PDB file of N, CA, C and O in Angstrom:
ATOM      1  N   MET A   1      -9.397   7.862  26.226  1.00  0.00           N
ATOM      2  CA  MET A   1     -10.055   8.371  24.839  1.00  0.00           C
ATOM      3  C   MET A   1      -9.738   7.262  23.944  1.00  0.00           C
ATOM      4  O   MET A   1      -8.646   6.716  24.097  1.00  0.00           O
ATOM      5  N   ALA A   2     -10.574   6.824  22.980  1.00  0.00           N
ATOM      6  CA  ALA A   2     -10.293   5.696  22.133  1.00  0.00           C
ATOM      7  C   ALA A   2     -10.380   6.199  20.598  1.00  0.00           C
ATOM      8  O   ALA A   2     -11.046   7.180  20.267  1.00  0.00           O
ATOM      9  N   LYS A   3      -9.692   5.475  19.779  1.00  0.00           N
ATOM     10  CA  LYS A   3      -9.820   5.661  18.213  1.00  0.00           C
ATOM     11  C   LYS A   3     -10.679   4.741  17.783  1.00  0.00           C
ATOM     12  O   LYS A   3     -10.640   3.583  18.197  1.00  0.00           O
ATOM     13  N   ILE A   4     -11.616   5.203  16.831  1.00  0.00           N
ATOM     14  CA  ILE A   4     -12.616   4.356  16.036  1.00  0.00           C
ATOM     15  C   ILE A   4     -11.872   3.016  15.559  1.00  0.00           C
ATOM     16  O   ILE A   4     -10.718   3.180  15.162  1.00  0.00           O
ATOM     17  N   GLN A   5     -12.371   1.754  15.549  1.00  0.00           N
ATOM     18  CA  GLN A   5     -11.804   0.721  15.049  1.00  0.00           C
ATOM     19  C   GLN A   5     -12.370   0.729  13.464  1.00  0.00           C
ATOM     20  O   GLN A   5     -13.545   0.992  13.209  1.00  0.00           O
ATOM     21  N   ARG A   6     -11.651   0.494  12.723  1.00  0.00           N
ATOM     22  CA  ARG A   6     -12.017   0.525  11.060  1.00  0.00           C
ATOM     23  C   ARG A   6     -11.651  -0.732  10.439  1.00  0.00           C
ATOM     24  O   ARG A   6     -11.811  -0.860   9.225  1.00  0.00           O
ATOM     25  N   SER A   7     -11.172  -1.680  11.148  1.00  0.00           N
ATOM     26  CA  SER A   7     -10.926  -2.874  10.657  1.00  0.00           C
ATOM     27  C   SER A   7     -11.144  -4.124  11.623  1.00  0.00           C
ATOM     28  O   SER A   7     -11.048  -4.039  12.847  1.00  0.00           O
ATOM     29  N   ASP A   8     -11.425  -5.199  10.988  1.00  0.00           N
ATOM     30  CA  ASP A   8     -11.542  -6.451  11.976  1.00  0.00           C
ATOM     31  C   ASP A   8     -13.000  -6.093  12.760  1.00  0.00           C
ATOM     32  O   ASP A   8     -13.197  -6.322  13.953  1.00  0.00           O
ATOM     33  N   ILE A   9     -13.813  -5.587  11.989  1.00  0.00           N
ATOM     34  CA  ILE A   9     -15.228  -5.392  12.661  1.00  0.00           C
ATOM     35  C   ILE A   9     -15.813  -6.569  12.786  1.00  0.00           C
ATOM     36  O   ILE A   9     -15.950  -7.248  11.769  1.00  0.00           O
ATOM     37  N   PRO A  10     -16.295  -7.076  14.090  1.00  0.00           N
ATOM     38  CA  PRO A  10     -16.982  -8.300  14.249  1.00  0.00           C
ATOM     39  C   PRO A  10     -18.301  -8.500  13.012  1.00  0.00           C
ATOM     40  O   PRO A  10     -19.170  -7.667  12.755  1.00  0.00           O
ATOM     41  N   ARG A  11     -18.141  -9.707  12.451  1.00  0.00           N
ATOM     42  CA  ARG A  11     -19.123  -9.866  11.385  1.00  0.00           C
ATOM     43  C   ARG A  11     -20.677  -9.568  11.857  1.00  0.00           C
ATOM     44  O   ARG A  11     -21.477  -8.976  11.133  1.00  0.00           O
ATOM     45  N   PRO A  12     -20.949 -10.003  13.014  1.00  0.00           N
ATOM     46  CA  PRO A  12     -22.545  -9.756  12.970  1.00  0.00           C
ATOM     47  C   PRO A  12     -22.757  -8.398  13.469  1.00  0.00           C
ATOM     48  O   PRO A  12     -23.928  -8.020  13.492  1.00  0.00           O
ATOM     49  N   LEU A  13     -21.865  -7.606  13.866  1.00  0.00           N
ATOM     50  CA  LEU A  13     -21.963  -6.199  13.917  1.00  0.00           C
ATOM     51  C   LEU A  13     -21.817  -5.404  12.650  1.00  0.00           C
ATOM     52  O   LEU A  13     -22.601  -4.469  12.486  1.00  0.00           O
ATOM     53  N   PHE A  14     -20.892  -5.665  11.715  1.00  0.00           N
ATOM     54  CA  PHE A  14     -20.872  -5.301  10.458  1.00  0.00           C
ATOM     55  C   PHE A  14     -22.057  -5.504   9.642  1.00  0.00           C
ATOM     56  O   PHE A  14     -22.415  -4.600   8.886  1.00  0.00           O
ATOM     57  N   GLU A  15     -22.783  -6.726   9.723  1.00  0.00           N
ATOM     58  CA  GLU A  15     -24.010  -7.082   9.040  1.00  0.00           C
ATOM     59  C   GLU A  15     -25.079  -6.087   9.588  1.00  0.00           C
ATOM     60  O   GLU A  15     -25.910  -5.585   8.832  1.00  0.00           O
ATOM     61  N   HIS A  16     -25.030  -5.786  11.071  1.00  0.00           N
ATOM     62  CA  HIS A  16     -26.146  -5.123  11.724  1.00  0.00           C
ATOM     63  C   HIS A  16     -25.985  -3.519  10.969  1.00  0.00           C
ATOM     64  O   HIS A  16     -26.966  -2.862  10.622  1.00  0.00           O
ATOM     65  N   LEU A  17     -24.809  -3.141  10.832  1.00  0.00           N
ATOM     66  CA  LEU A  17     -24.771  -1.774  10.405  1.00  0.00           C
ATOM     67  C   LEU A  17     -24.988  -1.599   8.757  1.00  0.00           C
ATOM     68  O   LEU A  17     -25.214  -0.487   8.282  1.00  0.00           O
ATOM     69  N   LEU A  18     -24.913  -2.610   8.060  1.00  0.00           N
ATOM     70  CA  LEU A  18     -25.390  -2.547   6.680  1.00  0.00           C
ATOM     71  C   LEU A  18     -26.686  -2.471   6.686  1.00  0.00           C
ATOM     72  O   LEU A  18     -27.176  -1.562   6.016  1.00  0.00           O
ATOM     73  N   LEU A  19     -27.683  -3.472   7.500  1.00  0.00           N
ATOM     74  CA  LEU A  19     -28.732  -3.518   7.723  1.00  0.00           C
ATOM     75  C   LEU A  19     -29.544  -1.989   7.905  1.00  0.00           C
ATOM     76  O   LEU A  19     -30.437  -1.481   7.227  1.00  0.00           O
ATOM     77  N   ARG A  20     -28.798  -1.489   9.166  1.00  0.00           N
ATOM     78  CA  ARG A  20     -29.236  -0.118   9.303  1.00  0.00           C
ATOM     79  C   ARG A  20     -29.159   0.965   8.112  1.00  0.00           C
ATOM     80  O   ARG A  20     -30.058   1.791   7.953  1.00  0.00           O
ATOM     81  N   VAL A  21     -28.319   0.917   7.505  1.00  0.00           N
ATOM     82  CA  VAL A  21     -27.931   1.668   6.208  1.00  0.00           C
ATOM     83  C   VAL A  21     -29.350   1.525   5.415  1.00  0.00           C
ATOM     84  O   VAL A  21     -30.161   2.413   5.154  1.00  0.00           O
ATOM     85  N   ARG A  22     -29.397   0.203   5.128  1.00  0.00           N
ATOM     86  CA  ARG A  22     -30.537   0.007   4.208  1.00  0.00           C
ATOM     87  C   ARG A  22     -31.831   0.390   4.762  1.00  0.00           C
ATOM     88  O   ARG A  22     -32.592   1.090   4.095  1.00  0.00           O
ATOM     89  N   ASP A  23     -32.226  -0.130   6.263  1.00  0.00           N
ATOM     90  CA  ASP A  23     -33.471   0.106   6.483  1.00  0.00           C
ATOM     91  C   ASP A  23     -33.909   1.650   6.810  1.00  0.00           C
ATOM     92  O   ASP A  23     -35.049   2.105   6.725  1.00  0.00           O
ATOM     93  N   ARG A  24     -32.951   2.207   7.127  1.00  0.00           N
ATOM     94  CA  ARG A  24     -32.992   3.849   7.344  1.00  0.00           C
ATOM     95  C   ARG A  24     -32.703   4.832   6.289  1.00  0.00           C
ATOM     96  O   ARG A  24     -32.531   6.048   6.377  1.00  0.00           O
ATOM     97  N   ASP A  25     -32.684   3.890   5.069  1.00  0.00           N
ATOM     98  CA  ASP A  25     -32.334   4.970   3.767  1.00  0.00           C
ATOM     99  C   ASP A  25     -31.297   5.942   3.902  1.00  0.00           C
ATOM    100  O   ASP A  25     -31.504   7.092   3.515  1.00  0.00           O
ATOM    101  N   ILE A  26     -30.057   5.569   4.476  1.00  0.00           N
ATOM    102  CA  ILE A  26     -28.973   6.237   4.616  1.00  0.00           C
ATOM    103  C   ILE A  26     -28.157   6.311   3.198  1.00  0.00           C
ATOM    104  O   ILE A  26     -27.554   5.320   2.785  1.00  0.00           O
ATOM    105  N   ASP A  27     -28.175   7.531   2.490  1.00  0.00           N
ATOM    106  CA  ASP A  27     -27.649   7.634   1.241  1.00  0.00           C
ATOM    107  C   ASP A  27     -26.105   7.472   1.264  1.00  0.00           C
ATOM    108  O   ASP A  27     -25.482   7.239   2.300  1.00  0.00           O
ATOM    109  N   ALA A  28     -25.421   7.642  -0.214  1.00  0.00           N
ATOM    110  CA  ALA A  28     -24.029   7.601  -0.278  1.00  0.00           C
ATOM    111  C   ALA A  28     -23.650   8.905   0.246  1.00  0.00           C
ATOM    112  O   ALA A  28     -22.771   8.886   1.108  1.00  0.00           O
ATOM    113  N   ALA A  29     -24.088   9.939  -0.065  1.00  0.00           N
ATOM    114  CA  ALA A  29     -23.624  11.377   0.618  1.00  0.00           C
ATOM    115  C   ALA A  29     -23.458  11.298   2.322  1.00  0.00           C
ATOM    116  O   ALA A  29     -22.656  11.963   2.978  1.00  0.00           O
ATOM    117  N   ALA A  30     -24.167  10.577   2.709  1.00  0.00           N
ATOM    118  CA  ALA A  30     -24.246  10.513   4.113  1.00  0.00           C
ATOM    119  C   ALA A  30     -22.989   9.545   4.733  1.00  0.00           C
ATOM    120  O   ALA A  30     -22.359   9.725   5.775  1.00  0.00           O
ATOM    121  N   ILE A  31     -22.850   8.486   3.760  1.00  0.00           N
ATOM    122  CA  ILE A  31     -21.652   7.480   4.206  1.00  0.00           C
ATOM    123  C   ILE A  31     -20.354   8.353   3.774  1.00  0.00           C
ATOM    124  O   ILE A  31     -19.336   8.368   4.467  1.00  0.00           O
ATOM    125  N   GLN A  32     -20.462   8.950   2.778  1.00  0.00           N
ATOM    126  CA  GLN A  32     -19.328   9.908   2.470  1.00  0.00           C
ATOM    127  C   GLN A  32     -18.823  10.918   3.705  1.00  0.00           C
ATOM    128  O   GLN A  32     -17.660  11.109   4.059  1.00  0.00           O
ATOM    129  N   SER A  33     -19.875  11.427   4.178  1.00  0.00           N
ATOM    130  CA  SER A  33     -19.627  12.349   5.261  1.00  0.00           C
ATOM    131  C   SER A  33     -19.013  11.307   6.449  1.00  0.00           C
ATOM    132  O   SER A  33     -17.872  11.522   6.857  1.00  0.00           O
ATOM    133  N   LEU A  34     -19.567  10.503   6.834  1.00  0.00           N
ATOM    134  CA  LEU A  34     -18.883   9.664   7.766  1.00  0.00           C
ATOM    135  C   LEU A  34     -17.536   9.287   7.486  1.00  0.00           C
ATOM    136  O   LEU A  34     -16.677   9.456   8.351  1.00  0.00           O
ATOM    137  N   ALA A  35     -17.209   8.717   6.196  1.00  0.00           N
ATOM    138  CA  ALA A  35     -15.950   8.272   5.799  1.00  0.00           C
ATOM    139  C   ALA A  35     -14.997   9.528   6.068  1.00  0.00           C
ATOM    140  O   ALA A  35     -13.944   9.356   6.682  1.00  0.00           O
ATOM    141  N   ALA A  36     -15.411  10.925   5.555  1.00  0.00           N
ATOM    142  CA  ALA A  36     -14.317  11.924   5.609  1.00  0.00           C
ATOM    143  C   ALA A  36     -14.144  12.143   7.040  1.00  0.00           C
ATOM    144  O   ALA A  36     -12.977  12.433   7.306  1.00  0.00           O
ATOM    145  N   TRP A  37     -15.032  12.093   8.191  1.00  0.00           N
ATOM    146  CA  TRP A  37     -14.889  12.200   9.459  1.00  0.00           C
ATOM    147  C   TRP A  37     -13.869  11.086  10.092  1.00  0.00           C
ATOM    148  O   TRP A  37     -12.970  11.238  10.918  1.00  0.00           O
ATOM    149  N   LEU A  38     -14.246  10.118   9.531  1.00  0.00           N
ATOM    150  CA  LEU A  38     -13.347   8.871   9.961  1.00  0.00           C
ATOM    151  C   LEU A  38     -11.762   9.137   9.558  1.00  0.00           C
ATOM    152  O   LEU A  38     -10.793   8.810  10.244  1.00  0.00           O
ATOM    153  N   ASP A  39     -11.739   9.760   8.372  1.00  0.00           N
ATOM    154  CA  ASP A  39     -10.412   9.866   7.834  1.00  0.00           C
ATOM    155  C   ASP A  39      -9.646  10.864   8.809  1.00  0.00           C
ATOM    156  O   ASP A  39      -8.416  10.835   8.782  1.00  0.00           O
ATOM    157  N   THR A  40     -10.272  11.713   9.638  1.00  0.00           N
ATOM    158  CA  THR A  40      -9.551  12.565  10.590  1.00  0.00           C
ATOM    159  C   THR A  40      -9.264  11.762  11.907  1.00  0.00           C
ATOM    160  O   THR A  40      -9.011  12.433  12.908  1.00  0.00           O
ATOM    161  N   ASN A  41      -9.276  10.619  11.993  1.00  0.00           N
ATOM    162  CA  ASN A  41      -8.825   9.700  13.055  1.00  0.00           C
ATOM    163  C   ASN A  41      -9.445  10.123  14.260  1.00  0.00           C
ATOM    164  O   ASN A  41      -8.715  10.204  15.247  1.00  0.00           O
ATOM    165  N   PRO A  42     -10.739  10.431  14.384  1.00  0.00           N
ATOM    166  CA  PRO A  42     -11.061  11.017  15.712  1.00  0.00           C
ATOM    167  C   PRO A  42     -11.075  10.194  17.078  1.00  0.00           C
ATOM    168  O   PRO A  42     -11.239   8.974  17.104  1.00  0.00           O
ATOM    169  N   GLU A  43     -10.913  10.877  18.055  1.00  0.00           N
ATOM    170  CA  GLU A  43     -10.994  10.191  19.397  1.00  0.00           C
ATOM    171  C   GLU A  43     -12.501  10.315  19.826  1.00  0.00           C
ATOM    172  O   GLU A  43     -13.218  11.302  19.663  1.00  0.00           O
ATOM    173  N   VAL A  44     -12.817   9.193  20.370  1.00  0.00           N
ATOM    174  CA  VAL A  44     -14.006   8.928  20.985  1.00  0.00           C
ATOM    175  C   VAL A  44     -13.979   8.428  22.619  1.00  0.00           C
ATOM    176  O   VAL A  44     -13.102   7.663  23.022  1.00  0.00           O
ATOM    177  N   PRO A  45     -14.926   8.897  23.400  1.00  0.00           N
ATOM    178  CA  PRO A  45     -14.902   8.090  24.856  1.00  0.00           C
ATOM    179  C   PRO A  45     -15.110   6.769  24.600  1.00  0.00           C
ATOM    180  O   PRO A  45     -15.584   6.289  23.571  1.00  0.00           O
ATOM    181  N   THR A  46     -14.640   6.054  25.831  1.00  0.00           N
ATOM    182  CA  THR A  46     -14.707   4.871  26.089  1.00  0.00           C
ATOM    183  C   THR A  46     -15.877   4.216  26.322  1.00  0.00           C
ATOM    184  O   THR A  46     -16.029   2.997  26.236  1.00  0.00           O
ATOM    185  N   GLY A  47     -16.856   5.166  26.670  1.00  0.00           N
ATOM    186  CA  GLY A  47     -18.256   4.572  26.721  1.00  0.00           C
ATOM    187  C   GLY A  47     -19.286   4.939  25.499  1.00  0.00           C
ATOM    188  O   GLY A  47     -18.849   5.147  24.366  1.00  0.00           O
ATOM    189  N   SER A  48     -20.490   4.995  25.765  1.00  0.00           N
ATOM    190  CA  SER A  48     -21.345   5.341  24.781  1.00  0.00           C
ATOM    191  C   SER A  48     -21.140   6.718  24.113  1.00  0.00           C
ATOM    192  O   SER A  48     -20.858   7.655  24.860  1.00  0.00           O
ATOM    193  N   TRP A  49     -21.244   6.928  22.857  1.00  0.00           N
ATOM    194  CA  TRP A  49     -21.137   8.160  22.045  1.00  0.00           C
ATOM    195  C   TRP A  49     -22.134   8.378  21.035  1.00  0.00           C
ATOM    196  O   TRP A  49     -22.887   7.484  20.651  1.00  0.00           O
ATOM    197  N   PHE A  50     -22.149   9.585  20.589  1.00  0.00           N
ATOM    198  CA  PHE A  50     -22.895   9.577  19.141  1.00  0.00           C
ATOM    199  C   PHE A  50     -22.322  10.894  18.447  1.00  0.00           C
ATOM    200  O   PHE A  50     -22.021  11.878  19.123  1.00  0.00           O
ATOM    201  N   LYS A  51     -22.195  10.860  17.142  1.00  0.00           N
ATOM    202  CA  LYS A  51     -22.011  12.125  16.413  1.00  0.00           C
ATOM    203  C   LYS A  51     -23.232  12.521  15.411  1.00  0.00           C
ATOM    204  O   LYS A  51     -23.702  11.542  14.831  1.00  0.00           O
ATOM    205  N   ARG A  52     -23.708  13.511  15.164  1.00  0.00           N
ATOM    206  CA  ARG A  52     -24.736  13.887  14.329  1.00  0.00           C
ATOM    207  C   ARG A  52     -24.089  14.447  13.041  1.00  0.00           C
ATOM    208  O   ARG A  52     -23.083  15.153  12.977  1.00  0.00           O
ATOM    209  N   PHE A  53     -24.835  14.009  12.060  1.00  0.00           N
ATOM    210  CA  PHE A  53     -24.456  14.403  10.866  1.00  0.00           C
ATOM    211  C   PHE A  53     -25.741  14.916  10.250  1.00  0.00           C
ATOM    212  O   PHE A  53     -26.775  14.668  10.870  1.00  0.00           O
ATOM    213  N   PRO A  54     -25.828  15.653   9.026  1.00  0.00           N
ATOM    214  CA  PRO A  54     -27.126  16.089   8.546  1.00  0.00           C
ATOM    215  C   PRO A  54     -28.253  15.176   8.315  1.00  0.00           C
ATOM    216  O   PRO A  54     -29.419  15.506   8.532  1.00  0.00           O
ATOM    217  N   ALA A  55     -27.861  13.917   7.831  1.00  0.00           N
ATOM    218  CA  ALA A  55     -28.740  12.990   7.102  1.00  0.00           C
ATOM    219  C   ALA A  55     -28.945  11.645   8.317  1.00  0.00           C
ATOM    220  O   ALA A  55     -29.835  10.803   8.196  1.00  0.00           O
ATOM    221  N   MET A  56     -27.980  11.653   9.423  1.00  0.00           N
ATOM    222  CA  MET A  56     -27.986  10.335  10.341  1.00  0.00           C
ATOM    223  C   MET A  56     -27.265  10.797  11.427  1.00  0.00           C
ATOM    224  O   MET A  56     -26.648  11.861  11.474  1.00  0.00           O
ATOM    225  N   ILE A  57     -27.374   9.862  12.408  1.00  0.00           N
ATOM    226  CA  ILE A  57     -26.704   9.980  13.612  1.00  0.00           C
ATOM    227  C   ILE A  57     -25.900   8.609  13.808  1.00  0.00           C
ATOM    228  O   ILE A  57     -26.455   7.511  13.770  1.00  0.00           O
ATOM    229  N   VAL A  58     -24.628   8.783  14.006  1.00  0.00           N
ATOM    230  CA  VAL A  58     -23.826   7.639  14.370  1.00  0.00           C
ATOM    231  C   VAL A  58     -23.764   7.417  15.756  1.00  0.00           C
ATOM    232  O   VAL A  58     -23.593   8.387  16.495  1.00  0.00           O
ATOM    233  N   CYS A  59     -23.889   6.181  16.264  1.00  0.00           N
ATOM    234  CA  CYS A  59     -23.649   5.766  17.711  1.00  0.00           C
ATOM    235  C   CYS A  59     -22.720   4.886  17.824  1.00  0.00           C
ATOM    236  O   CYS A  59     -22.542   4.033  16.955  1.00  0.00           O
ATOM    237  N   GLY A  60     -21.991   4.970  18.922  1.00  0.00           N
ATOM    238  CA  GLY A  60     -20.802   4.136  19.190  1.00  0.00           C
ATOM    239  C   GLY A  60     -20.629   3.702  20.451  1.00  0.00           C
ATOM    240  O   GLY A  60     -21.291   4.322  21.283  1.00  0.00           O
ATOM    241  N   ASP A  61     -19.941   2.825  20.860  1.00  0.00           N
ATOM    242  CA  ASP A  61     -19.502   2.573  22.275  1.00  0.00           C
ATOM    243  C   ASP A  61     -18.069   2.066  22.247  1.00  0.00           C
ATOM    244  O   ASP A  61     -17.695   0.986  21.789  1.00  0.00           O
ATOM    245  N   GLY A  62     -17.249   3.112  22.866  1.00  0.00           N
ATOM    246  CA  GLY A  62     -15.748   2.943  22.739  1.00  0.00           C
ATOM    247  C   GLY A  62     -15.245   3.041  21.291  1.00  0.00           C
ATOM    248  O   GLY A  62     -15.602   3.977  20.578  1.00  0.00           O
ATOM    249  N   ALA A  63     -14.517   2.195  20.907  1.00  0.00           N
ATOM    250  CA  ALA A  63     -13.837   2.209  19.568  1.00  0.00           C
ATOM    251  C   ALA A  63     -14.815   1.762  18.316  1.00  0.00           C
ATOM    252  O   ALA A  63     -14.665   1.983  17.115  1.00  0.00           O
ATOM    253  N   LEU A  64     -15.868   1.056  19.007  1.00  0.00           N
ATOM    254  CA  LEU A  64     -16.818   0.518  17.948  1.00  0.00           C
ATOM    255  C   LEU A  64     -17.923   1.284  17.580  1.00  0.00           C
ATOM    256  O   LEU A  64     -18.689   1.701  18.448  1.00  0.00           O
ATOM    257  N   ILE A  65     -18.139   1.576  16.108  1.00  0.00           N
ATOM    258  CA  ILE A  65     -19.537   2.089  15.767  1.00  0.00           C
ATOM    259  C   ILE A  65     -20.755   1.006  15.808  1.00  0.00           C
ATOM    260  O   ILE A  65     -20.721  -0.039  15.157  1.00  0.00           O
ATOM    261  N   LYS A  66     -21.812   1.380  16.636  1.00  0.00           N
ATOM    262  CA  LYS A  66     -22.687   0.418  16.895  1.00  0.00           C
ATOM    263  C   LYS A  66     -24.055   0.533  16.069  1.00  0.00           C
ATOM    264  O   LYS A  66     -24.796  -0.438  15.919  1.00  0.00           O
ATOM    265  N   THR A  67     -24.282   1.597  15.631  1.00  0.00           N
ATOM    266  CA  THR A  67     -25.688   1.741  14.710  1.00  0.00           C
ATOM    267  C   THR A  67     -25.794   3.006  14.172  1.00  0.00           C
ATOM    268  O   THR A  67     -25.125   3.923  14.647  1.00  0.00           O
ATOM    269  N   PHE A  68     -26.629   3.201  13.140  1.00  0.00           N
ATOM    270  CA  PHE A  68     -26.964   4.608  12.544  1.00  0.00           C
ATOM    271  C   PHE A  68     -28.536   4.654  13.026  1.00  0.00           C
ATOM    272  O   PHE A  68     -29.360   3.739  13.053  1.00  0.00           O
ATOM    273  N   LEU A  69     -28.654   5.900  13.360  1.00  0.00           N
ATOM    274  CA  LEU A  69     -30.034   6.469  13.568  1.00  0.00           C
ATOM    275  C   LEU A  69     -30.428   7.480  12.476  1.00  0.00           C
ATOM    276  O   LEU A  69     -29.560   8.054  11.819  1.00  0.00           O
ATOM    277  N   THR A  70     -31.644   7.678  12.302  1.00  0.00           N
ATOM    278  CA  THR A  70     -32.047   8.824  11.374  1.00  0.00           C
ATOM    279  C   THR A  70     -32.177   9.944  12.587  1.00  0.00           C
ATOM    280  O   THR A  70     -32.243   9.731  13.798  1.00  0.00           O
ATOM    281  N   PRO A  71     -32.193  11.283  11.834  1.00  0.00           N
ATOM    282  CA  PRO A  71     -32.033  12.495  12.685  1.00  0.00           C
ATOM    283  C   PRO A  71     -33.304  12.659  13.827  1.00  0.00           C
ATOM    284  O   PRO A  71     -33.258  13.206  14.928  1.00  0.00           O
ATOM    285  N   ALA A  72     -34.494  11.957  13.128  1.00  0.00           N
ATOM    286  CA  ALA A  72     -35.482  12.117  14.388  1.00  0.00           C
ATOM    287  C   ALA A  72     -35.519  11.180  15.471  1.00  0.00           C
ATOM    288  O   ALA A  72     -36.286  11.287  16.428  1.00  0.00           O
ATOM    289  N   GLN A  73     -34.663  10.240  15.309  1.00  0.00           N
ATOM    290  CA  GLN A  73     -34.442   9.340  16.697  1.00  0.00           C
ATOM    291  C   GLN A  73     -33.662   9.695  17.765  1.00  0.00           C
ATOM    292  O   GLN A  73     -32.775  10.507  17.504  1.00  0.00           O
ATOM    293  N   ALA A  74     -33.749   9.308  18.913  1.00  0.00           N
ATOM    294  CA  ALA A  74     -32.996   9.967  19.872  1.00  0.00           C
ATOM    295  C   ALA A  74     -31.717   8.967  20.238  1.00  0.00           C
ATOM    296  O   ALA A  74     -31.847   7.769  20.490  1.00  0.00           O
ATOM    297  N   PRO A  75     -30.630   9.594  20.221  1.00  0.00           N
ATOM    298  CA  PRO A  75     -29.396   8.913  20.664  1.00  0.00           C
ATOM    299  C   PRO A  75     -28.976   8.970  21.995  1.00  0.00           C
ATOM    300  O   PRO A  75     -29.444   9.962  22.553  1.00  0.00           O
ATOM    301  N   PHE A  76     -28.188   8.202  22.796  1.00  0.00           N
ATOM    302  CA  PHE A  76     -27.900   8.379  23.813  1.00  0.00           C
ATOM    303  C   PHE A  76     -26.343   8.183  24.001  1.00  0.00           C
ATOM    304  O   PHE A  76     -25.698   7.622  23.115  1.00  0.00           O
ATOM    305  N   GLY A  77     -25.724   8.657  25.184  1.00  0.00           N
ATOM    306  CA  GLY A  77     -24.182   8.790  25.371  1.00  0.00           C
ATOM    307  C   GLY A  77     -23.866  10.307  25.209  1.00  0.00           C
ATOM    308  O   GLY A  77     -24.647  11.258  25.251  1.00  0.00           O
ATOM    309  N   ASP A  78     -22.564  10.287  25.020  1.00  0.00           N
ATOM    310  CA  ASP A  78     -21.881  11.571  25.047  1.00  0.00           C
ATOM    311  C   ASP A  78     -22.081  12.204  23.520  1.00  0.00           C
ATOM    312  O   ASP A  78     -21.851  11.487  22.546  1.00  0.00           O
ATOM    313  N   GLU A  79     -22.460  13.389  23.380  1.00  0.00           N
ATOM    314  CA  GLU A  79     -22.261  13.852  22.041  1.00  0.00           C
ATOM    315  C   GLU A  79     -20.893  14.360  21.463  1.00  0.00           C
ATOM    316  O   GLU A  79     -20.215  15.055  22.220  1.00  0.00           O
ATOM    317  N   LEU A  80     -20.551  14.168  20.569  1.00  0.00           N
ATOM    318  CA  LEU A  80     -19.385  14.562  20.044  1.00  0.00           C
ATOM    319  C   LEU A  80     -19.319  15.782  19.307  1.00  0.00           C
ATOM    320  O   LEU A  80     -18.251  16.152  18.820  1.00  0.00           O
TER     321      LEU A  80
END
């Protein structure tokens, strides 16, 4: 199991995440929910995973969050 990397995110990945927030109309309340979850220092699998929130799905691979999906989109990996 791994902990989510919260600093030193590769710049291209960070820009991708910001673009997904904008393109998929993810609101501040959803980001606050993500932040509250991250504050619990969750463990995630070393492979692909996803976590459902009411307004979005967070997808990651190991320690890195890779993208944000809308609830209507299909994630892959292990559900947390």
